[in-house]
C-alpha positions as CSV (number, residue, x, y, z in Angstrom):
1,M,29.1,19.5,-70.3
2,T,26.7,16.3,-68.5
3,K,22.7,17.2,-68.2
4,K,22.7,18.6,-65.0
5,Q,25.8,20.9,-65.8
6,K,23.4,22.5,-68.8
7,K,20.2,22.0,-66.7
8,N,21.3,24.5,-63.7
9,L,23.7,26.9,-66.7
10,T,20.0,27.3,-68.1
11,R,18.4,28.1,-64.8
12,I,21.5,30.2,-64.5
13,I,21.2,32.4,-67.1
14,I,17.1,32.9,-67.2
15,A,17.2,34.2,-63.7
16,A,20.0,36.5,-64.8
17,V,18.1,38.1,-67.5
18,L,14.9,38.0,-65.3
19,M,16.8,39.6,-62.8
20,I,17.7,42.5,-65.0
21,L,15.1,43.0,-66.6
22,L,13.2,43.7,-63.6
23,I,16.0,45.9,-62.2
24,F,15.1,48.4,-65.2
25,I,11.6,48.0,-64.8
26,P,10.5,50.6,-62.1
27,I,7.6,48.8,-59.9
28,E,6.4,50.9,-57.0
29,N,4.1,48.2,-55.2
30,K,6.4,46.3,-52.5
31,W,4.4,43.1,-52.3
32,L,4.2,43.1,-56.1
33,K,7.6,43.5,-56.5
34,L,8.1,40.7,-53.7
35,V,6.2,38.6,-56.2
36,L,7.9,39.1,-59.2
37,Y,11.9,38.5,-57.3
38,M,10.6,35.7,-56.1
39,I,10.0,34.1,-59.5
40,P,14.3,34.6,-60.9
41,Y,15.0,33.3,-56.7
42,L,13.5,30.3,-56.8
43,I,14.5,29.6,-60.6
44,V,18.0,29.8,-59.3
45,G,18.4,28.5,-56.1
46,Y,15.6,26.5,-55.4
47,D,17.8,23.4,-54.8
48,I,19.8,25.6,-52.2
49,L,16.7,25.8,-50.0
50,I,15.6,21.8,-50.5
51,K,19.2,21.0,-49.4
52,A,19.3,23.5,-46.7
53,F,15.7,22.3,-45.1
54,K,16.7,18.4,-44.9
55,G,19.8,19.5,-43.3
56,I,17.9,21.0,-40.6
57,K,15.3,18.1,-40.6
58,N,18.2,15.6,-40.3
59,L,20.0,17.5,-37.6
60,Q,23.0,18.5,-39.5
61,P,22.5,22.2,-40.6
62,F,25.4,23.9,-40.8
63,D,26.6,23.8,-44.1
64,E,27.0,26.2,-47.0
65,C,23.2,25.9,-47.9
66,F,22.0,26.7,-44.7
67,L,24.3,30.0,-44.5
68,M,23.0,31.2,-48.0
69,A,19.4,30.1,-47.4
70,I,19.6,32.3,-43.6
71,A,21.2,35.0,-45.8
72,T,19.4,35.2,-48.9
73,V,16.1,34.7,-46.4
74,G,17.4,37.0,-44.2
75,A,17.8,39.8,-46.8
76,I,13.9,39.5,-48.5
77,A,13.1,39.7,-44.8
78,V,14.9,43.5,-44.7
79,G,13.2,44.2,-47.7
80,I,9.8,43.7,-47.0
81,W,11.0,45.4,-43.4
82,G,12.3,48.0,-45.3
83,D,12.8,49.6,-48.5
84,G,11.5,47.1,-50.5
85,D,15.1,46.0,-52.2
86,F,14.8,42.4,-52.9
87,V,18.1,42.6,-55.6
88,E,20.5,41.1,-53.4
89,A,18.9,38.7,-52.0
90,V,18.3,37.1,-56.0
91,A,21.9,38.4,-56.5
92,V,23.4,36.6,-53.8
93,M,21.4,32.8,-54.7
94,L,22.7,33.3,-58.4
95,F,26.5,34.0,-57.7
96,Y,26.7,31.5,-55.9
97,Q,25.5,29.0,-58.1
98,I,27.2,30.4,-60.5
99,G,30.4,29.6,-58.7
100,E,29.0,26.0,-57.5
101,W,28.5,25.2,-61.7
102,F,32.2,26.7,-61.8
103,Q,33.2,23.8,-59.7
104,S,31.1,21.5,-61.4
105,Y,32.4,21.8,-64.2
106,A,36.2,21.9,-62.9
107,V,35.7,18.6,-61.4
108,G,34.2,17.4,-64.5
109,K,37.6,18.2,-66.1
110,S,39.9,16.6,-64.0
111,R,37.8,13.7,-63.9
112,K,38.3,13.4,-67.6
113,N,41.9,11.9,-67.0
114,I,40.6,9.5,-64.2
115,S,37.8,8.9,-66.8
116,A,40.5,8.3,-70.1
117,L,42.2,5.9,-67.8
118,M,38.8,3.9,-66.9
119,D,38.2,3.6,-70.5
120,I,41.0,0.6,-70.6
121,R,38.1,-1.4,-68.8
122,P,37.9,-4.2,-71.3
123,D,33.4,-5.2,-71.7
124,Y,34.4,-8.6,-73.0
125,A,36.5,-11.1,-74.2
126,N,36.8,-13.1,-77.2
127,I,36.6,-17.4,-76.8
128,E,36.4,-19.8,-79.8
129,N,33.8,-22.5,-79.4
130,D,33.3,-25.5,-80.9
131,D,32.3,-24.9,-84.3
132,G,35.0,-21.9,-85.1
133,E,33.1,-18.7,-84.6
134,L,34.2,-16.2,-82.2
135,E,31.7,-15.8,-78.3
136,Q,32.0,-13.4,-76.5
137,V,32.2,-13.5,-72.8
138,D,32.1,-11.8,-69.3
139,P,36.3,-11.3,-68.8
140,D,35.6,-12.9,-65.2
141,E,34.4,-15.8,-67.0
142,V,37.6,-16.5,-68.4
143,E,39.7,-19.1,-66.5
144,V,43.8,-18.9,-66.1
145,G,45.0,-20.9,-69.3
146,S,41.8,-20.5,-71.6
147,V,43.2,-18.8,-75.1
148,I,41.6,-15.6,-76.0
149,I,41.6,-13.9,-79.3
150,V,41.9,-10.2,-79.6
151,Q,41.1,-8.6,-82.9
152,A,42.4,-5.5,-84.4
153,G,40.7,-2.4,-82.0
154,E,40.4,-4.6,-79.4
155,K,41.2,-4.1,-75.7
156,I,43.3,-6.5,-74.4
157,P,41.2,-8.1,-71.5
158,I,43.1,-10.4,-69.3
159,D,47.3,-10.9,-68.6
160,G,48.8,-13.6,-70.6
161,V,51.0,-14.6,-73.7
162,V,51.1,-14.3,-77.0
163,V,50.6,-18.5,-78.5
164,E,50.3,-16.9,-81.9
165,G,50.3,-13.8,-84.4
166,E,51.9,-10.4,-84.1
167,S,50.8,-7.0,-83.8
168,S,51.2,-4.0,-82.0
169,L,49.9,-2.4,-79.0
170,N,48.8,1.0,-77.9
171,T,50.0,1.3,-74.4
172,S,49.7,4.9,-74.0
173,A,46.2,4.2,-71.3
174,L,49.0,2.6,-68.9
175,T,52.0,4.2,-70.0
176,G,51.6,7.8,-71.2
177,E,53.7,6.7,-74.0
178,S,52.7,7.6,-77.5
179,M,54.8,5.0,-79.0
180,P,53.7,1.8,-80.1
181,R,54.9,-1.5,-78.4
182,N,55.5,-4.4,-80.8
183,V,54.8,-8.5,-79.8
184,I,55.6,-11.5,-81.0
185,S,54.4,-15.0,-80.2
186,G,56.0,-15.7,-76.5
187,D,55.7,-12.0,-75.3
188,E,54.0,-11.1,-72.0
189,V,51.1,-8.7,-72.9
190,I,49.4,-7.2,-70.0
191,S,45.2,-6.1,-70.2
192,G,44.2,-2.7,-70.8
193,C,46.1,-2.0,-73.8
194,I,44.6,-1.5,-77.2
195,N,45.9,-4.2,-80.5
196,L,46.7,-1.6,-83.3
197,N,46.5,-4.6,-86.1
198,G,46.6,-8.1,-86.3
199,L,45.0,-10.8,-84.7
200,L,46.5,-12.2,-81.8
201,K,45.7,-15.5,-79.2
202,I,46.5,-15.0,-76.0
203,K,46.9,-17.6,-73.6
204,T,45.4,-16.6,-70.0
205,T,47.8,-16.0,-67.2
206,K,45.7,-14.9,-64.4
207,E,41.9,-14.9,-63.7
208,F,40.7,-11.0,-65.3
209,G,40.5,-9.8,-60.9
210,E,44.4,-10.5,-60.9
211,S,44.8,-9.0,-63.9
212,T,46.6,-5.3,-64.8
213,V,43.9,-3.0,-65.5
214,S,41.2,-4.7,-62.7
215,K,44.4,-3.8,-60.4
216,I,44.9,-0.3,-61.2
217,L,41.5,0.6,-61.6
218,D,41.3,-0.6,-58.0
219,L,44.0,1.7,-57.0
220,V,42.5,4.9,-58.8
221,E,39.2,4.6,-57.7
222,N,39.9,4.1,-54.1
223,A,43.1,7.1,-54.1
224,S,40.5,9.8,-53.0
225,S,39.6,7.5,-49.8
226,K,43.2,8.6,-49.0
227,K,43.2,12.3,-48.1
228,S,46.1,14.4,-47.0
229,K,46.7,16.6,-44.0
230,S,45.4,19.9,-46.1
231,E,42.2,18.0,-46.7
232,N,42.0,16.9,-43.3
233,F,42.4,20.2,-41.7
234,I,40.1,21.3,-43.5
235,S,37.5,19.3,-43.0
236,K,38.2,19.8,-39.6
237,F,38.4,22.8,-39.7
238,A,34.9,23.4,-41.6
239,R,32.9,21.5,-38.7
240,I,33.9,24.1,-36.1
241,Y,34.1,27.6,-38.0
242,T,30.3,26.9,-39.7
243,P,28.5,26.6,-36.2
244,A,31.3,29.0,-34.9
245,V,30.3,32.1,-37.6
246,V,26.1,31.2,-37.8
247,F,26.3,32.2,-33.8
248,S,28.6,35.3,-34.3
249,A,26.5,36.7,-37.1
250,L,23.6,35.6,-34.5
251,A,25.3,38.0,-31.9
252,L,26.2,40.5,-34.3
253,A,22.3,41.1,-35.2
254,V,21.1,40.9,-31.8
255,I,23.6,42.3,-29.4
256,P,24.0,45.5,-30.8
257,S,20.6,45.9,-31.6
258,V,19.2,45.9,-28.2
259,F,21.8,48.5,-27.6
260,T,20.7,50.6,-30.3
261,G,17.7,49.5,-31.5
262,D,18.6,49.8,-34.8
263,W,17.7,46.1,-35.6
264,S,17.5,46.8,-39.3
265,T,20.9,47.5,-39.4
266,W,22.9,44.8,-37.7
267,I,20.6,42.2,-39.0
268,Y,21.4,43.2,-42.4
269,R,25.0,43.5,-41.2
270,A,24.6,40.7,-39.3
271,L,23.5,38.6,-43.0
272,T,26.3,39.5,-44.9
273,F,29.1,38.1,-42.2
274,L,27.2,35.5,-43.1
275,V,27.4,35.4,-46.8
276,I,30.6,35.9,-46.4
277,S,31.8,33.1,-44.2
278,C,30.7,30.8,-46.3
279,P,34.4,28.6,-46.3
280,C,33.2,27.1,-50.5
281,A,36.8,28.1,-51.1
282,L,38.1,26.0,-48.8
283,V,36.0,22.7,-48.1
284,I,35.7,22.9,-52.1
285,S,38.9,23.8,-53.9
286,I,41.4,22.2,-51.4
287,P,40.4,18.5,-52.3
288,L,39.6,19.7,-56.1
289,S,43.4,20.5,-56.4
290,F,45.0,17.3,-55.3
291,F,42.0,15.5,-57.0
292,A,43.7,17.3,-60.1
293,G,46.9,17.0,-59.3
294,I,46.0,12.4,-59.4
295,G,44.2,12.5,-62.7
296,G,47.2,15.2,-64.3
297,A,49.8,12.4,-63.0
298,S,48.3,9.7,-64.2
299,K,47.5,10.6,-67.3
300,E,51.0,10.7,-67.6
301,G,51.3,7.1,-66.6
302,I,51.6,7.9,-62.8
303,L,49.6,6.5,-60.6
304,V,49.2,8.0,-57.1
305,K,47.4,5.7,-54.1
306,G,46.3,8.8,-52.0
307,S,47.0,12.4,-51.7
308,N,48.4,11.5,-48.5
309,Y,50.8,10.2,-50.7
310,L,51.2,13.5,-52.6
311,E,52.2,15.3,-50.2
312,I,54.6,13.1,-48.5
313,L,56.2,13.2,-52.6
314,S,56.5,17.0,-52.8
315,K,58.4,17.1,-49.5
316,T,61.1,14.6,-51.0
317,K,64.8,15.5,-50.4
318,T,66.8,11.8,-50.2
319,V,66.0,9.2,-53.1
320,V,67.2,5.8,-53.0
321,F,67.5,3.9,-55.8
322,D,67.5,0.1,-57.0
323,K,70.1,-0.2,-59.6
324,T,68.9,-3.8,-61.3
325,G,65.9,-3.0,-63.9
326,T,65.4,1.0,-62.0
327,L,68.3,2.2,-63.8
328,T,69.2,-0.1,-65.7
329,K,67.6,-1.8,-68.4
330,G,68.0,-4.8,-66.6
331,V,68.6,-7.4,-69.6
332,F,72.3,-8.5,-70.1
333,E,74.4,-7.5,-73.3
334,V,77.0,-8.4,-74.8
335,T,79.4,-5.6,-74.0
336,A,82.9,-7.0,-75.2
337,I,84.8,-10.2,-77.2
338,H,88.1,-10.4,-76.5
339,P,89.3,-14.3,-78.1
340,E,93.1,-15.7,-78.1
341,I,93.3,-17.7,-81.0
342,V,90.6,-18.1,-82.9
343,D,88.2,-15.1,-84.2
344,E,85.4,-12.5,-82.1
345,N,82.9,-14.6,-84.5
346,T,84.0,-18.3,-84.2
347,L,84.4,-17.2,-80.0
348,L,80.8,-16.0,-79.6
349,H,79.5,-18.6,-82.1
350,L,80.8,-21.9,-80.0
351,A,79.6,-19.5,-76.6
352,A,76.4,-19.3,-78.1
353,H,75.3,-22.9,-79.4
354,V,76.4,-24.6,-76.1
355,E,74.4,-22.2,-73.9
356,R,71.6,-22.6,-76.4
357,Y,69.3,-25.0,-74.5
358,S,69.6,-22.8,-71.3
359,S,67.4,-20.1,-69.9
360,H,69.6,-18.4,-67.9
361,P,69.9,-14.6,-69.0
362,I,73.5,-15.1,-69.5
363,A,73.0,-17.5,-72.1
364,N,70.3,-15.8,-73.5
365,S,72.2,-12.7,-74.4
366,L,75.0,-14.9,-76.0
367,K,72.0,-16.7,-78.4
368,A,70.6,-13.0,-78.6
369,A,74.4,-11.5,-79.7
370,Y,74.4,-14.2,-82.1
371,Q,71.2,-15.9,-83.9
372,N,72.5,-18.1,-86.7
373,E,70.6,-21.4,-85.9
374,N,71.3,-22.8,-88.9
375,D,75.2,-22.6,-89.8
376,G,75.9,-26.4,-89.7
377,C,77.8,-26.5,-85.5
378,H,76.0,-29.7,-83.9
379,V,75.7,-29.7,-80.3
380,L,75.6,-33.9,-79.4
381,K,75.7,-33.6,-75.5
382,A,75.8,-30.9,-73.2
383,E,76.3,-31.1,-69.5
384,N,75.2,-27.9,-66.8
385,I,77.8,-27.5,-63.9
386,A,76.8,-26.6,-60.9
387,G,78.5,-22.8,-60.1
388,Q,80.7,-23.1,-63.1
389,G,79.2,-23.0,-66.3
390,V,78.3,-25.5,-69.4
391,K,80.2,-28.4,-71.2
392,A,79.7,-29.7,-74.5
393,L,80.6,-31.7,-77.3
394,V,80.8,-29.5,-80.2
395,N,81.5,-30.9,-83.8
396,N,83.8,-33.4,-81.5
397,N,85.7,-30.6,-79.8
398,I,85.1,-30.5,-75.7
399,I,83.9,-26.9,-75.2
400,C,83.6,-25.2,-71.8
401,V,81.5,-21.7,-71.1
402,G,81.6,-20.3,-67.7
403,N,83.4,-19.3,-64.9
404,E,87.5,-19.3,-63.9
405,K,86.5,-22.2,-61.5
406,M,85.9,-24.3,-64.7
407,M,88.8,-23.4,-66.6
408,K,90.5,-24.3,-63.8
409,A,89.0,-27.4,-63.6
410,V,89.9,-28.3,-67.5
411,G,93.2,-26.7,-66.6
412,A,93.1,-23.9,-69.3
413,E,95.4,-21.0,-68.5
414,I,93.1,-17.4,-68.2
415,Q,94.5,-14.7,-69.9
416,K,93.6,-11.8,-67.7
417,C,91.5,-8.8,-69.8
418,P,93.7,-6.2,-70.8
419,H,91.0,-4.0,-70.5
420,E,88.4,-2.3,-68.3
421,H,85.3,-3.6,-68.1
422,S,82.7,-3.6,-65.4
423,G,80.3,-7.1,-66.1
424,T,80.4,-10.4,-65.7
425,V,82.9,-12.1,-67.7
426,I,82.2,-15.7,-69.5
427,H,85.2,-17.8,-70.5
428,V,85.4,-20.5,-73.0
429,S,87.7,-22.9,-73.6
430,R,88.3,-25.9,-76.4
431,N,90.2,-29.3,-75.7
432,G,91.4,-27.7,-72.6
433,K,92.9,-24.8,-74.5
434,Y,91.6,-21.1,-73.2
435,I,90.2,-19.3,-76.4
436,G,89.0,-15.8,-75.0
437,H,86.0,-14.7,-72.8
438,I,83.3,-12.3,-73.5
439,V,81.7,-9.7,-71.2
440,I,78.0,-9.9,-70.0
441,S,76.5,-6.0,-68.5
442,D,73.4,-5.2,-67.5
443,I,72.8,-1.2,-69.6
444,I,72.3,2.0,-68.5
445,K,68.7,3.1,-69.5
446,P,69.0,5.6,-71.7
447,T,67.1,8.6,-69.3
448,A,68.8,7.4,-66.7
449,E,71.8,10.3,-66.4
450,Q,69.0,12.6,-67.5
451,A,66.7,11.5,-64.7
452,L,69.2,11.9,-62.2
453,K,70.6,15.4,-63.3
454,E,66.7,16.5,-63.2
455,L,66.4,15.4,-59.4
456,K,69.4,17.5,-58.7
457,K,67.7,20.8,-60.6
458,S,64.5,19.6,-58.3
459,G,66.5,20.5,-55.3
460,I,67.0,16.9,-54.2
461,K,69.5,16.4,-51.7
462,K,70.8,13.2,-51.7
463,T,71.3,10.2,-54.5
464,V,71.7,6.4,-52.7
465,M,72.1,3.5,-54.8
466,L,71.5,-0.1,-53.4
467,T,72.3,-2.9,-54.8
468,G,73.4,-6.5,-54.8
469,D,75.8,-6.2,-57.6
470,S,79.3,-6.6,-57.1
471,K,81.2,-3.2,-55.9
472,K,83.2,-2.7,-58.8
473,V,79.8,-3.0,-61.2
474,A,77.9,-1.3,-58.8
475,D,80.9,1.6,-58.6
476,K,80.9,1.6,-62.7
477,V,77.6,2.9,-62.5
478,A,77.0,5.5,-59.6
479,G,80.0,7.1,-61.0
480,E,78.4,7.4,-64.8
481,L,74.9,8.7,-63.2
482,N,76.6,10.9,-60.6
483,I,74.9,9.6,-57.6
484,D,76.1,10.4,-54.4
485,E,76.4,7.4,-52.5
486,V,76.3,3.6,-53.4
487,H,76.5,0.7,-50.8
488,S,76.8,-3.0,-53.3
489,E,77.1,-6.5,-52.6
490,L,73.5,-6.4,-50.3
491,L,70.8,-8.9,-49.6
492,P,67.4,-7.9,-49.3
493,E,67.3,-7.5,-45.3
494,D,70.3,-5.5,-45.8
495,K,68.8,-2.8,-48.5
496,V,66.0,-2.0,-45.3
497,N,69.0,-1.5,-43.0
498,E,70.8,0.8,-45.0
499,V,67.5,2.8,-46.1
500,E,67.2,2.5,-42.2
501,K,70.7,4.2,-41.9
502,I,69.5,7.0,-44.3
503,L,66.2,7.6,-42.6
504,S,67.9,8.0,-39.2
505,E,69.9,10.8,-40.6
506,K,66.7,13.3,-40.6
507,L,67.4,14.8,-43.9
508,G,63.9,15.3,-45.2
509,V,61.0,12.6,-46.6
510,T,63.0,9.6,-48.0
511,A,61.6,7.9,-51.3
512,F,63.0,4.8,-52.4
513,V,62.2,4.1,-55.8
514,G,63.0,-0.2,-57.1
515,D,61.2,-2.8,-60.0
516,G,58.9,-4.0,-57.2
517,I,59.6,-7.8,-57.4
518,N,61.9,-8.2,-54.8
519,D,62.1,-4.6,-53.1
520,A,59.0,-4.9,-51.6
521,P,60.2,-4.5,-47.7
522,V,62.2,-1.6,-48.5
523,L,59.1,0.0,-50.9
524,S,56.7,-0.5,-47.8
525,R,59.8,1.2,-45.2
526,A,60.5,4.1,-46.8
527,D,59.1,7.3,-46.3
528,I,57.5,7.1,-50.0
529,G,57.6,3.8,-51.9
530,I,57.8,4.3,-56.2
531,A,57.8,1.5,-57.7
532,M,59.5,1.5,-61.5
533,G,59.0,-0.7,-64.9
534,A,55.5,-2.3,-62.4
535,M,53.5,-3.3,-65.3
536,G,52.1,-6.4,-64.4
537,S,54.1,-6.5,-61.3
538,D,51.6,-7.6,-58.5
539,A,54.2,-6.7,-55.8
540,A,55.1,-2.9,-56.9
541,I,51.1,-2.1,-57.1
542,E,50.6,-3.5,-53.2
543,A,53.9,-2.8,-51.5
544,A,54.1,0.8,-53.4
545,D,53.0,4.5,-52.8
546,V,53.6,5.6,-56.3
547,V,53.1,3.2,-59.2
548,L,55.2,4.4,-62.4
549,M,53.2,2.5,-65.6
550,D,56.6,1.7,-67.5
551,D,60.5,2.2,-66.9
552,D,60.9,5.4,-67.4
553,P,63.0,6.9,-64.0
554,I,62.8,10.1,-65.7
555,K,59.2,10.0,-64.8
556,I,60.8,10.2,-60.7
557,S,61.5,13.8,-61.3
558,K,58.4,14.7,-62.9
559,A,55.8,12.6,-60.2
560,I,57.8,14.7,-57.4
561,K,57.2,18.1,-59.9
562,I,54.0,17.5,-59.8
563,S,53.3,16.6,-56.3
564,R,55.2,20.2,-55.8
565,K,52.8,22.3,-58.1
566,C,49.9,20.3,-56.7
567,L,50.8,21.3,-52.8
568,R,52.0,25.0,-53.9
569,I,48.7,25.2,-55.4
570,V,47.1,24.1,-52.0
571,N,48.6,26.4,-50.0
572,E,48.1,29.7,-52.5
573,N,44.4,28.8,-51.9
574,I,44.2,28.4,-48.8
575,W,45.8,31.8,-47.6
576,F,44.4,33.5,-50.4
577,S,41.1,32.1,-49.6
578,I,41.9,32.6,-45.2
579,G,43.1,35.9,-46.1
580,V,40.2,37.9,-47.8
581,K,37.6,36.0,-46.0
582,I,39.1,37.6,-42.8
583,A,38.9,40.7,-43.7
584,C,35.5,41.2,-45.6
585,L,34.1,39.6,-41.9
586,V,36.0,42.6,-40.5
587,L,34.9,44.9,-43.4
588,G,31.5,43.4,-42.6
589,A,30.5,43.2,-38.9
590,L,31.8,47.4,-39.2
591,G,29.2,47.8,-41.5
592,I,31.7,49.2,-44.7
593,A,31.4,45.6,-46.4
594,N,27.9,45.5,-48.3
595,M,26.1,42.3,-49.3
596,W,27.9,43.0,-52.8
597,I,31.5,42.4,-51.2
598,A,30.2,39.0,-49.3
599,I,29.3,38.0,-52.6
600,F,32.8,38.3,-54.3
601,A,34.1,37.4,-50.8
602,D,32.2,34.3,-51.0
603,V,31.7,33.2,-54.7
604,G,34.2,35.0,-56.5
605,V,36.7,34.1,-54.3
606,M,36.1,30.1,-54.9
607,V,35.6,31.0,-58.3
608,I,39.0,31.7,-57.9
609,A,40.4,29.1,-56.0
610,V,38.5,26.6,-58.4
611,L,40.2,28.0,-61.6
612,N,43.4,28.0,-59.4
613,A,42.7,24.4,-58.4
614,I,42.6,23.2,-61.8
615,R,46.1,24.2,-63.0
616,A,47.4,20.5,-61.5
617,L,46.2,19.0,-64.1
618,F,48.2,20.5,-66.6
619,V,51.7,19.0,-66.2
620,K,53.0,18.4,-69.6
621,K,56.1,21.0,-69.0
622,L,57.0,19.9,-65.9
């Protein structure tokens, strides 16, 4: 609880106690009664009166403070004129402040998730000076290529590459996942992670302003500026509604009184009408619902750029996926070894050593599968042949590792694989004789199948996969994941064309999910763009409307569920608030509803709507 909240709560309690005491103390003198009741009234309501006065002074009077000031001052005037009852005036101001306190507390609670994310902002970076001592400097002052030192318990201030040391990193503030990530020399690290143990020396690859932490914070801080249609409607509604009810209340006070002469009754009804009409519940609870939804999503590692995107996401009916890096790991692995005249170990051994000096993804997968560098195998010279593969002299044998073109070029007769494998086939020959092949595949993510099932459960009508990979590989992945439609062997511009076709079908909002690196055009073209595995990807943060801070596709359905829950709460608050207001306004104008019912229609409805709004924070069970 903040100091301001504590102060306001103290004022509310003191005013409530004084009001209750005055109710039970018999006071006959009307003027003494007025003076005594003014004490709790001013204690709890002085700031509302000041705000109302400033609004009139600035020629912008039509807000809830103005309505409360007129209603309570009018109630005091009716008390002076009539039976000397000032309880209602104090009670209206007291309960209004109780509602404001609830609203302030709810906003503070929803801000906690945003504040937790803001804690990833680093305060300093450690630089080793000429004397070998650590010096703390502002992260903005660190140049690209500098070596910074991150000790155990400290935040990584700038994106970079580990050049010395090993440790575990806590990435929960970025990804929402509690599992630490282990890093060693050569691994890329991003700002905002916490170094759990060990000392790391990191060579920076970006300036602080371009680092992941800066981009994420900028994204979250600007989210509230992009309003949804619901919020824009409420803002316009309040600007028209408030002056309309003020003039309606004035008409209710004057016109019947002229004909009946009963000014006291109709002025009281007009004041009751004003209290009932205050649009606090709508004006406060709707933005709060979106704010809570964005805050709850950020806690789960789902960053939504604005409440307008949250609203669009809730209406998603078609989800289009990129394949590599989205549904698959994007890292090639050896999935099958089929030797002909040698054993499996020898085949993999030769292929891995020939590819030892290459940085191609296929070469990396072979090296990862056979890591024994010191086994007496000597590569004397190696030659990369464009479009074919690598030829090398290994222990006086000519070893060729590549595709079918290379095998034909060296006269090695390929033996067709009897097994069905989807992936890239790497052929190997020794001294012109074919000795076998190795299959390299991109592995489907462990949660991809469950992610597709969850999307179907949540009412997604159609799922589509777009990929530049071969038809055989694409069909296999789509079949395993039960995707409705698949298009393969596409260039980036082809993906845009396919999305255009899907949009023309008008099945509802279309979301595109990509890894954010080479899918920027499609992310921008879809109704809603979702970037997967976006840690450190500038393209994802710039092009996407929703950024998932890890590469788990299960988060897609969670993001949609969060948005739908948020919109459901918004609609509940709109219909509940307007429904109760209209009913009570009619009752107030007819004289059936008194000031106590008016208090419920204003403060009670606001408190209920605010409490309903903060439900958007709780997303764990979605």
